[in-house]
N, C-alpha and C positions, 0 to 999 in steps of 0.2 A: 504494500500500500504506500501511497505517497504521504501518509501520516503515521506517526509512531503509535498512537493509542490503540488501533485495532489489532496489533500484533498478538498472536497467541492462538489458543484453541477455543472455538466457539461451539455452542450447542444450539441446534435449531429447536425452538420450543413453540413457535407460533407461525402459522401460515398467513394470517392477517389478510386484509384486503386493501390496505392503504398504499402499498407499493404498486405502481403501475409501470409496465414495460418489462422487457426482458433483461436479464443479467443485472438485477438489483436485489438488494436485501436491506432490511431494516435492523437496527441494533437498539438495545436497551442499555443505558449507562448507569442505572441506579437512581439514587436520590441525592439531594444536597447540592451545594454550590459547585463543587468540582464536576459532578456529573452534568449539571446544567451547562457549565461553560464548555465542556467537551461536546455534548450533544447539540448545543445551539448552533454551532458552526460546522457540524460534521457533514462533509461531502468529500469523498476520496475516490481515487481510481486505484485499481490494483488487481490482484489475482486471488482466487480462492480455490482450494482443493476440497472437494465435497465428497464425503464418504456416505454411501447409501447402504441400507440393509439389503442383503441378497434378495429378499422377497420383493422389494421395491424395484430393484434392477430387473428382475424377471417380469414384473408387471409392465415396466416401461419398454421391455423388449430390447434391452441394451446388452 
């Protein structure tokens, strides 16, 4: 990513409906002033490696 904050392992917990378009995802930064300052200006470009359960891969035909 072109920002330092998103570095690490993330867990998908919500499919949501607010994100429109392909190749996008939303993040939750918690509560408090630090989380608010990070999330308020969050927009980044980068790459993500996504691990899927085998059953999901079969359903998708991958």
